[in-house]
Backbone as CSV, one residue per row, in Angstrom:
resi,resn,N_x,N_y,N_z,CA_x,CA_y,CA_z,C_x,C_y,C_z
1,UNK,-23.904,19.555,-10.894,-22.778,19.315,-9.986,-23.239,19.496,-8.540
2,UNK,-22.850,18.556,-7.691,-23.266,18.639,-6.294,-22.372,19.605,-5.524
3,UNK,-22.982,20.364,-4.643,-22.246,21.263,-3.754,-22.160,20.582,-2.386
4,UNK,-21.014,19.975,-2.079,-20.904,19.212,-0.835,-21.052,20.108,0.388
5,UNK,-20.744,21.402,0.241,-20.861,22.320,1.379,-22.323,22.595,1.741
6,UNK,-23.234,22.156,0.867,-24.655,22.324,1.176,-25.160,21.233,2.123
7,UNK,-24.330,20.213,2.359,-24.697,19.115,3.260,-24.183,19.434,4.660
8,UNK,-25.059,19.387,5.639,-24.692,19.725,7.010,-23.783,18.658,7.618
9,UNK,-22.846,19.092,8.461,-22.008,18.146,9.200,-22.779,17.505,10.354
10,UNK,-23.974,17.984,10.625,-24.839,17.393,11.650,-25.863,16.497,10.949
11,UNK,-25.490,15.238,10.780,-26.298,14.319,9.982,-27.631,14.020,10.668
12,UNK,-28.705,14.071,9.898,-30.038,13.804,10.439,-30.686,12.579,9.802
13,UNK,-29.934,11.826,9.036,-30.494,10.625,8.420,-30.864,9.609,9.502
14,UNK,-31.910,8.826,9.230,-32.362,7.843,10.219,-31.321,6.752,10.447
15,UNK,-30.464,6.517,9.458,-29.429,5.488,9.618,-28.331,5.916,10.586
16,UNK,-28.162,7.212,10.771,-27.042,7.736,11.551,-27.321,7.629,13.045
17,UNK,-26.393,6.979,13.774,-26.500,6.889,15.233,-25.544,7.866,15.898
18,UNK,-24.295,7.896,15.432,-23.343,8.831,16.015,-21.916,8.489,15.647
19,UNK,-21.007,9.292,16.177,-19.580,9.077,15.970,-18.870,9.223,17.310
20,UNK,-17.622,8.760,17.341,-16.797,8.959,18.528,-15.332,8.933,18.116
21,UNK,-14.455,8.833,19.089,-13.020,8.899,18.836,-12.572,7.798,17.878
22,UNK,-11.355,7.953,17.354,-10.718,6.976,16.469,-11.450,6.845,15.139
23,UNK,-12.076,7.954,14.710,-12.816,7.970,13.438,-13.815,6.822,13.385
24,UNK,-14.638,6.749,14.423,-15.620,5.677,14.570,-17.014,6.198,14.242
25,UNK,-17.764,5.409,13.483,-19.140,5.764,13.150,-20.054,4.582,13.455
26,UNK,-21.249,4.888,13.947,-22.264,3.873,14.200,-23.509,4.161,13.389
27,UNK,-24.014,3.147,12.680,-25.169,3.299,11.805,-26.145,2.145,12.024
28,UNK,-27.390,2.331,11.601,-28.367,1.243,11.617,-29.101,1.199,10.279
29,UNK,-29.490,-0.006,9.895,-30.382,-0.209,8.751,-31.589,-0.956,9.290
30,UNK,-32.754,-0.354,9.185,-33.938,-0.944,9.814,-34.471,-2.144,9.051
31,UNK,-34.239,-2.191,7.731,-34.729,-3.316,6.932,-33.836,-3.520,5.723
32,UNK,-32.774,-4.283,5.886,-31.792,-4.480,4.822,-32.419,-5.203,3.631
33,UNK,-32.018,-4.857,2.440,-32.486,-5.519,1.225,-32.108,-7.002,1.253
34,UNK,-33.050,-7.877,0.932,-32.825,-9.323,1.002,-31.676,-9.787,0.113
35,UNK,-31.613,-9.254,-1.093,-30.566,-9.675,-2.022,-29.189,-9.285,-1.496
36,UNK,-29.087,-8.081,-0.957,-27.820,-7.622,-0.392,-27.461,-8.424,0.859
37,UNK,-28.454,-8.706,1.693,-28.212,-9.474,2.913,-27.629,-10.844,2.587
38,UNK,-28.136,-11.464,1.538,-27.618,-12.767,1.129,-26.149,-12.667,0.726
39,UNK,-25.797,-11.590,0.025,-24.410,-11.395,-0.405,-23.480,-11.121,0.776
40,UNK,-24.008,-10.574,1.859,-23.183,-10.235,3.020,-22.701,-11.467,3.780
41,UNK,-23.357,-12.603,3.578,-22.946,-13.862,4.204,-22.961,-13.775,5.732
42,UNK,-24.010,-13.145,6.265,-24.168,-13.070,7.725,-25.454,-13.764,8.171
43,UNK,-26.031,-14.567,7.279,-27.284,-15.237,7.593,-28.475,-14.355,7.261
44,UNK,-29.649,-14.959,7.247,-30.871,-14.243,6.867,-31.803,-14.021,8.055
45,UNK,-31.308,-14.266,9.275,-32.158,-14.209,10.462,-32.637,-12.802,10.771
46,UNK,-31.731,-11.811,10.626,-32.053,-10.445,11.039,-32.065,-9.502,9.844
47,UNK,-33.060,-8.618,9.827,-33.104,-7.567,8.814,-32.816,-6.191,9.410
48,UNK,-32.834,-6.094,10.727,-32.398,-4.864,11.399,-30.928,-5.042,11.754
49,UNK,-30.077,-4.230,11.139,-28.634,-4.384,11.314,-28.025,-3.131,11.932
50,UNK,-27.033,-3.343,12.783,-26.219,-2.258,13.304,-24.831,-2.355,12.710
51,UNK,-24.282,-1.230,12.300,-22.972,-1.183,11.652,-22.054,-0.299,12.484
52,UNK,-20.864,-0.800,12.760,-19.921,-0.100,13.635,-18.553,-0.211,12.989
53,UNK,-17.905,0.929,12.745,-16.643,0.870,12.015,-15.734,2.025,12.402
54,UNK,-14.427,1.717,12.511,-13.420,2.715,12.880,-12.242,2.641,11.923
55,UNK,-11.568,3.772,11.746,-10.333,3.796,10.971,-9.153,3.271,11.781
56,UNK,-9.174,3.485,13.100,-8.036,3.135,13.948,-8.492,2.302,15.133
57,UNK,-7.779,1.198,15.390,-8.057,0.374,16.559,-9.097,-0.692,16.280
58,UNK,-9.047,-1.752,17.085,-10.007,-2.838,16.919,-10.422,-3.436,18.257
59,UNK,-9.458,-3.791,19.092,-9.783,-4.530,20.313,-10.665,-3.729,21.259
60,UNK,-10.376,-2.441,21.418,-11.198,-1.624,22.302,-12.624,-1.516,21.813
61,UNK,-12.783,-1.373,20.497,-14.122,-1.268,19.935,-14.861,-2.602,20.012
62,UNK,-14.145,-3.694,19.771,-14.788,-5.007,19.856,-15.202,-5.296,21.296
63,UNK,-14.371,-4.892,22.257,-14.744,-5.043,23.661,-15.980,-4.203,23.978
64,UNK,-16.051,-3.009,23.400,-17.227,-2.155,23.594,-18.486,-2.815,23.029
65,UNK,-18.382,-3.355,21.822,-19.523,-4.041,21.215,-19.861,-5.312,21.995
66,UNK,-18.844,-5.987,22.509,-19.067,-7.181,23.327,-19.963,-6.842,24.513
67,UNK,-19.634,-5.753,25.207,-20.451,-5.325,26.349,-21.834,-4.852,25.900
68,UNK,-21.884,-4.168,24.763,-23.161,-3.645,24.268,-24.117,-4.772,23.893
69,UNK,-23.595,-5.802,23.257,-24.435,-6.933,22.856,-24.935,-7.695,24.080
70,UNK,-24.066,-7.829,25.082,-24.485,-8.513,26.312,-25.615,-7.759,27.015
71,UNK,-25.673,-6.440,26.812,-26.668,-5.614,27.499,-27.951,-5.421,26.694
72,UNK,-28.001,-5.952,25.483,-29.164,-5.749,24.614,-29.552,-7.068,23.959
73,UNK,-30.707,-7.065,23.348,-31.202,-8.264,22.665,-30.710,-8.262,21.217
74,UNK,-29.379,-8.354,21.064,-28.769,-8.321,19.735,-27.710,-9.409,19.635
75,UNK,-27.194,-9.595,18.428,-26.229,-10.663,18.166,-25.145,-10.151,17.222
76,UNK,-23.907,-10.547,17.476,-22.811,-10.198,16.577,-22.874,-11.106,15.352
77,UNK,-22.904,-10.506,14.173,-22.996,-11.288,12.940,-21.655,-11.426,12.234
78,UNK,-20.844,-10.383,12.249,-19.536,-10.478,11.600,-18.598,-9.427,12.162
79,UNK,-17.302,-9.752,12.131,-16.247,-8.823,12.542,-15.118,-8.938,11.525
80,UNK,-14.704,-7.812,10.978,-13.599,-7.798,10.024,-12.545,-6.791,10.471
81,UNK,-11.308,-7.043,10.021,-10.178,-6.186,10.369,-9.595,-5.563,9.102
82,UNK,-10.117,-4.423,8.668,-9.541,-3.783,7.483,-8.130,-3.276,7.750
83,UNK,-7.288,-3.336,6.755,-5.929,-2.791,6.853,-6.049,-1.279,6.821
84,UNK,-5.765,-0.622,7.950,-6.071,0.800,8.010,-5.141,1.533,8.967
85,UNK,-5.656,1.950,10.121,-4.966,2.843,11.057,-4.515,4.112,10.344
86,UNK,-5.302,4.521,9.350,-5.046,5.753,8.594,-3.624,5.791,8.042
87,UNK,-3.186,4.656,7.508,-1.883,4.585,6.867,-0.766,4.108,7.762
88,UNK,-1.047,3.853,9.041,-0.007,3.378,9.949,0.064,1.854,9.909
89,UNK,0.517,1.236,10.988,0.866,-0.181,10.917,-0.205,-1.168,11.297
90,UNK,-1.427,-0.707,11.591,-2.396,-1.640,12.153,-3.732,-1.695,11.445
91,UNK,-4.756,-2.046,12.222,-6.092,-2.290,11.702,-7.074,-1.177,12.051
92,UNK,-8.171,-1.195,11.327,-9.407,-0.584,11.764,-10.349,-1.724,12.113
93,UNK,-11.645,-1.462,12.071,-12.602,-2.529,12.333,-13.896,-2.266,11.582
94,UNK,-14.613,-3.348,11.311,-15.924,-3.282,10.667,-16.767,-4.387,11.284
95,UNK,-17.776,-3.999,12.062,-18.572,-4.943,12.838,-20.036,-4.814,12.433
96,UNK,-20.689,-5.949,12.231,-22.120,-5.974,11.924,-22.833,-6.746,13.022
97,UNK,-23.867,-6.136,13.600,-24.703,-6.827,14.577,-26.132,-6.848,14.062
98,UNK,-26.935,-7.744,14.608,-28.316,-7.844,14.167,-29.267,-8.018,15.332
99,UNK,-30.522,-7.691,15.101,-31.555,-7.874,16.111,-32.923,-7.862,15.465
100,UNK,-33.909,-8.350,16.182,-35.271,-8.358,15.647,-35.927,-6.986,15.716
101,UNK,-35.493,-6.177,16.672,-36.071,-4.852,16.887,-35.004,-3.798,16.616
102,UNK,-35.278,-2.884,15.708,-34.283,-1.874,15.349,-33.925,-0.994,16.539
103,UNK,-34.837,-0.826,17.493,-34.517,-0.014,18.672,-33.455,-0.697,19.526
104,UNK,-33.492,-2.031,19.607,-32.446,-2.766,20.321,-31.100,-2.599,19.616
105,UNK,-31.136,-2.685,18.298,-29.903,-2.546,17.516,-29.321,-1.150,17.692
106,UNK,-30.173,-0.141,17.602,-29.706,1.240,17.772,-29.106,1.443,19.160
107,UNK,-29.754,0.880,20.177,-29.244,1.027,21.544,-27.878,0.361,21.689
108,UNK,-27.710,-0.799,21.072,-26.420,-1.489,21.135,-25.321,-0.650,20.487
109,UNK,-25.623,-0.038,19.348,-24.636,0.808,18.676,-24.327,2.038,19.523
110,UNK,-25.343,2.624,20.144,-25.116,3.767,21.038,-24.189,3.389,22.186
111,UNK,-24.428,2.226,22.787,-23.562,1.758,23.870,-22.142,1.524,23.373
112,UNK,-22.027,0.943,22.182,-20.708,0.692,21.612,-19.915,1.969,21.414
113,UNK,-20.579,3.009,20.926,-19.913,4.299,20.735,-19.471,4.889,22.072
114,UNK,-20.336,4.797,23.067,-20.024,5.342,24.391,-18.842,4.611,25.026
115,UNK,-18.843,3.291,24.944,-17.785,2.504,25.572,-16.465,2.601,24.815
116,UNK,-16.530,2.842,23.511,-15.302,3.009,22.732,-14.507,4.211,23.228
117,UNK,-15.209,5.265,23.614,-14.527,6.462,24.119,-13.691,6.111,25.349
118,UNK,-14.229,5.252,26.219,-13.482,4.799,27.399,-12.322,3.893,26.988
119,UNK,-12.604,2.922,26.138,-11.584,1.934,25.779,-10.436,2.529,24.976
120,UNK,-10.664,3.681,24.357,-9.605,4.333,23.577,-8.434,4.764,24.450
121,UNK,-8.621,4.755,25.759,-7.545,5.123,26.667,-6.404,4.134,26.714
122,UNK,-6.588,2.963,26.110,-5.500,1.985,26.073,-4.966,1.791,24.653
123,UNK,-5.005,2.858,23.873,-4.394,2.877,22.544,-3.319,3.958,22.553
124,UNK,-2.107,3.573,22.211,-0.951,4.473,22.279,-0.349,4.573,20.880
125,UNK,-0.363,5.776,20.296,0.046,5.959,18.904,1.165,6.992,18.830
126,UNK,2.313,6.588,18.288,3.433,7.512,18.116,3.826,7.576,16.649
127,UNK,4.829,8.391,16.355,5.342,8.473,14.990,5.961,7.153,14.551
128,UNK,6.380,6.333,15.507,7.111,5.106,15.189,6.241,3.861,15.149
129,UNK,5.122,3.875,15.852,4.285,2.683,15.910,3.122,2.882,16.856
130,UNK,2.528,1.783,17.279,1.390,1.884,18.192,1.282,0.634,19.049
131,UNK,0.580,0.787,20.166,0.266,-0.311,21.071,-1.223,-0.251,21.369
132,UNK,-1.839,-1.426,21.547,-3.253,-1.467,21.910,-3.474,-2.577,22.926
133,UNK,-4.287,-2.263,23.940,-4.580,-3.224,24.995,-6.069,-3.174,25.331
134,UNK,-6.596,-4.305,25.763,-7.946,-4.310,26.304,-8.060,-5.442,27.310
135,UNK,-9.061,-5.307,28.172,-9.305,-6.318,29.205,-10.804,-6.408,29.451
136,UNK,-11.294,-7.625,29.559,-12.690,-7.860,29.921,-12.726,-8.897,31.029
137,UNK,-13.477,-8.612,32.078,-13.593,-9.564,33.187,-14.414,-10.784,32.792
138,UNK,-15.262,-10.630,31.771,-16.111,-11.741,31.335,-16.377,-11.597,29.839
139,UNK,-15.643,-12.334,29.040,-15.755,-12.222,27.585,-17.107,-12.724,27.094
140,UNK,-17.577,-12.083,26.032,-18.836,-12.478,25.413,-18.645,-12.865,23.959
141,UNK,-19.745,-12.780,23.200,-19.765,-13.313,21.842,-18.847,-12.571,20.878
142,UNK,-18.722,-11.252,21.035,-17.885,-10.490,20.102,-16.416,-10.850,20.273
143,UNK,-15.951,-10.917,21.508,-14.555,-11.279,21.757,-14.292,-12.733,21.380
144,UNK,-15.289,-13.580,21.540,-15.136,-14.970,21.114,-14.987,-15.054,19.598
145,UNK,-15.824,-14.317,18.871,-15.784,-14.363,17.412,-14.482,-13.784,16.866
146,UNK,-14.015,-12.690,17.470,-12.831,-12.013,16.946,-11.529,-12.669,17.375
147,UNK,-11.461,-13.095,18.648,-10.181,-13.527,19.209,-10.245,-14.884,19.912
148,UNK,-11.332,-15.628,19.693,-11.493,-16.963,20.286,-11.450,-16.926,21.810
149,UNK,-11.899,-15.818,22.388,-11.976,-15.721,23.842,-12.955,-16.760,24.377
150,UNK,-12.719,-17.193,25.605,-13.594,-18.179,26.243,-14.757,-17.439,26.903
151,UNK,-15.994,-17.680,26.477,-17.135,-16.959,27.057,-17.193,-17.118,28.572
152,UNK,-17.375,-15.996,29.249,-17.482,-16.008,30.700,-16.163,-15.920,31.434
153,UNK,-15.051,-16.098,30.729,-13.736,-15.997,31.362,-13.127,-14.622,31.106
154,UNK,-12.187,-14.249,31.971,-11.455,-13.001,31.762,-10.647,-13.101,30.473
155,UNK,-10.553,-11.972,29.774,-9.836,-11.937,28.492,-8.942,-10.710,28.445
156,UNK,-7.727,-10.899,27.952,-6.804,-9.790,27.760,-6.270,-9.786,26.343
157,UNK,-5.961,-8.592,25.855,-5.507,-8.424,24.470,-4.350,-7.444,24.452
158,UNK,-3.373,-7.742,23.596,-2.268,-6.807,23.388,-1.834,-6.869,21.934
159,UNK,-1.542,-5.707,21.364,-1.033,-5.622,19.996,0.089,-4.606,19.977
160,UNK,1.170,-4.933,19.283,2.301,-4.024,19.189,2.776,-3.868,17.766
161,UNK,3.052,-2.627,17.383,3.597,-2.304,16.068,4.729,-1.298,16.243
162,UNK,5.893,-1.544,15.638,6.261,-2.647,14.767,6.104,-4.015,15.445
163,UNK,5.953,-5.042,14.616,5.605,-6.369,15.104,6.584,-6.909,16.134
164,UNK,7.847,-6.546,16.024,8.840,-7.045,16.976,8.488,-6.654,18.405
165,UNK,7.963,-5.444,18.587,7.542,-5.018,19.923,6.398,-5.897,20.408
166,UNK,5.483,-6.223,19.510,4.356,-7.067,19.882,4.785,-8.434,20.382
167,UNK,5.812,-9.008,19.765,6.266,-10.326,20.198,6.921,-10.258,21.574
168,UNK,7.698,-9.215,21.829,8.301,-9.069,23.159,7.207,-8.877,24.210
169,UNK,6.178,-8.115,23.885,5.059,-7.946,24.817,4.375,-9.283,25.085
170,UNK,4.148,-10.064,24.030,3.497,-11.363,24.184,4.329,-12.284,25.071
171,UNK,5.627,-12.305,24.841,6.522,-13.136,25.647,6.495,-12.692,27.108
172,UNK,6.508,-11.388,27.320,6.449,-10.841,28.682,5.163,-11.258,29.386
173,UNK,4.047,-11.169,28.669,2.752,-11.520,29.258,2.699,-12.985,29.665
174,UNK,3.196,-13.856,28.795,3.134,-15.289,29.083,4.035,-15.670,30.256
175,UNK,5.125,-14.937,30.431,6.034,-15.207,31.548,5.555,-14.569,32.850
176,UNK,4.654,-13.594,32.743,4.215,-12.848,33.922,3.157,-13.590,34.724
177,UNK,2.301,-14.358,34.051,1.164,-14.987,34.727,0.834,-16.325,34.078
178,UNK,0.111,-17.147,34.825,-0.374,-18.426,34.294,-1.668,-18.172,33.527
179,UNK,-1.548,-17.939,32.227,-2.703,-17.654,31.375,-2.665,-18.565,30.154
180,UNK,-3.784,-18.613,29.440,-3.890,-19.435,28.235,-3.989,-18.545,27.002
181,UNK,-3.373,-18.963,25.925,-3.438,-18.214,24.670,-4.734,-18.560,23.939
182,UNK,-5.492,-17.536,23.563,-6.692,-17.753,22.748,-6.434,-17.447,21.277
183,UNK,-5.520,-16.514,21.005,-5.170,-16.228,19.615,-3.772,-15.634,19.549
184,UNK,-3.088,-15.930,18.453,-1.767,-15.370,18.169,-1.785,-14.950,16.709
185,UNK,-1.543,-13.667,16.457,-1.667,-13.123,15.110,-0.412,-12.339,14.750
186,UNK,0.002,-12.443,13.492,1.208,-11.787,12.999,0.897,-11.155,11.639
187,UNK,1.875,-10.490,11.008,1.587,-9.909,9.694,1.039,-10.902,8.668
188,UNK,1.372,-12.177,8.789,0.879,-13.157,7.814,-0.046,-14.204,8.426
189,UNK,-0.354,-14.080,9.706,-1.253,-15.030,10.369,-2.402,-14.266,11.017
190,UNK,-3.577,-14.354,10.434,-4.780,-13.845,11.073,-5.029,-12.354,10.971
191,UNK,-4.117,-11.601,10.352,-4.317,-10.162,10.188,-4.437,-9.827,8.704
192,UNK,-4.751,-8.569,8.428,-4.770,-8.091,7.040,-3.384,-7.567,6.671
193,UNK,-2.376,-8.384,6.979,-0.968,-8.056,6.718,-0.558,-6.750,7.397
194,UNK,-1.044,-6.565,8.614,-0.630,-5.398,9.387,0.715,-5.676,10.043
195,UNK,1.432,-4.624,10.374,2.758,-4.744,10.981,2.608,-4.860,12.498
196,UNK,2.003,-5.964,12.928,1.701,-6.171,14.342,1.912,-7.632,14.725
197,UNK,2.217,-7.847,15.998,1.999,-9.141,16.632,0.924,-8.921,17.686
198,UNK,-0.070,-9.796,17.683,-1.240,-9.682,18.555,-1.359,-10.956,19.378
199,UNK,-1.656,-10.799,20.659,-1.875,-11.948,21.530,-3.162,-11.751,22.314
200,UNK,-4.008,-12.779,22.323,-5.186,-12.810,23.171,-4.993,-13.877,24.233
201,UNK,-5.367,-13.574,25.467,-5.162,-14.513,26.573,-6.427,-14.622,27.420
202,UNK,-6.580,-15.761,28.083,-7.708,-15.955,28.992,-7.218,-16.658,30.245
203,UNK,-8.068,-16.660,31.264,-7.717,-17.324,32.512,-8.289,-16.600,33.706
204,UNK,-7.636,-16.768,34.849,-8.042,-16.084,36.069,-7.961,-14.573,35.873
205,UNK,-8.949,-13.850,36.383,-9.044,-12.411,36.126,-7.794,-11.656,36.560
206,UNK,-7.309,-11.926,37.760,-6.141,-11.189,38.246,-4.896,-11.529,37.441
207,UNK,-4.776,-12.784,37.019,-3.616,-13.198,36.228,-3.639,-12.555,34.847
208,UNK,-4.809,-12.526,34.231,-4.933,-11.932,32.896,-4.610,-10.441,32.948
209,UNK,-5.174,-9.749,33.924,-4.936,-8.308,34.018,-3.470,-8.016,34.303
210,UNK,-2.855,-8.807,35.183,-1.439,-8.604,35.494,-0.572,-8.811,34.255
211,UNK,-0.910,-9.808,33.447,-0.144,-10.075,32.229,-0.246,-8.915,31.250
212,UNK,-1.454,-8.365,31.102,-1.645,-7.224,30.198,-0.863,-6.011,30.688
213,UNK,-0.877,-5.768,31.985,-0.163,-4.611,32.532,1.349,-4.746,32.359
214,UNK,1.870,-5.952,32.548,3.306,-6.170,32.333,3.663,-5.935,30.868
215,UNK,2.816,-6.432,29.976,3.058,-6.238,28.545,2.998,-4.760,28.177
216,UNK,2.066,-4.041,28.770,1.945,-2.611,28.479,3.206,-1.856,28.887
217,UNK,3.731,-2.157,30.073,4.926,-1.468,30.548,6.107,-1.688,29.604
218,UNK,6.320,-2.939,29.237,7.434,-3.251,28.336,7.211,-2.614,26.966
219,UNK,5.984,-2.713,26.464,5.692,-2.149,25.153,5.918,-0.650,25.099
220,UNK,5.487,0.053,26.138,5.685,1.503,26.166,7.169,1.862,26.217
221,UNK,7.938,1.129,27.007,9.371,1.417,27.079,10.037,1.220,25.719
222,UNK,9.653,0.161,25.012,10.253,-0.105,23.702,9.797,0.914,22.661
223,UNK,8.503,1.232,22.650,7.984,2.182,21.661,8.577,3.572,21.876
224,UNK,8.617,4.017,23.122,9.188,5.335,23.420,10.682,5.345,23.112
225,UNK,11.324,4.178,23.263,12.739,4.066,22.931,13.033,4.283,21.461
226,UNK,11.995,4.277,20.626,12.184,4.547,19.202,12.246,6.048,18.915
227,UNK,12.056,6.876,19.962,12.353,8.290,19.780,11.231,9.283,19.955
228,UNK,9.997,8.827,20.229,8.915,9.796,20.416,7.887,9.237,21.385
229,UNK,7.183,10.148,22.054,6.151,9.741,23.000,4.820,9.540,22.267
230,UNK,4.053,8.540,22.685,2.775,8.291,22.010,1.683,9.250,22.455
231,UNK,0.739,9.476,21.568,-0.491,10.168,21.926,-1.513,9.130,22.359
232,UNK,-2.387,9.527,23.282,-3.407,8.622,23.808,-4.767,9.281,23.578
233,UNK,-5.622,8.692,22.736,-6.906,9.330,22.411,-7.975,9.155,23.481
234,UNK,-7.561,8.946,24.710,-8.487,8.780,25.822,-7.699,8.801,27.116
235,UNK,-8.296,8.276,28.180,-7.638,8.200,29.481,-7.341,6.742,29.804
236,UNK,-6.064,6.386,30.033,-5.748,4.990,30.375,-6.596,4.513,31.552
237,UNK,-7.129,3.300,31.442,-8.053,2.824,32.473,-7.619,1.518,33.127
238,UNK,-6.590,0.865,32.611,-6.153,-0.390,33.221,-5.204,-0.128,34.384
């Protein structure tokens, strides 16, 4: 019988990169098994893989990985949205990146963990629901893959749960600024049946940011109106 208490909470395995807020873990595999790689359906180009996954939140982490990939010689291979949020109404995330050099992959995962801590400041979680926002002045490959963002253009994201709040936020954002929709997701469209409405927008940087801020204000008023104040696992930065 294994004694789990004999295993240290300070992991020293070579695969382990680190953890951060929102139950996020970053790992690397220096040489993935060929048979398993084929089953993963991410192509056979890279055998050095970076793995990034959280129980709660998605857009902030994907934005973090987007910036990390742009800063390193790595590529986003897949992004998935597991039904999670630790039993609440939204998603977690599972992201796989690849590179020719495991040191590049490890560095990208390290950057992703660091930036997630910052981006967590735009996640608001209460007893009644949650809101999530993110903004990038110049979207890259990760945001394009996840939310059809236009590479090089400003990108904004908003998600609201219960879903009705998300739709009011989306409507507010579209009326606030001249922006373009890159993705629209609901419990049965594009999500893992989460209780959210999600909107991704692109366009002029100031217009996109203004739309996200207007949506945030309305979303917070509606969520708090359900009877409790949200917790914020970071410092709001928008």
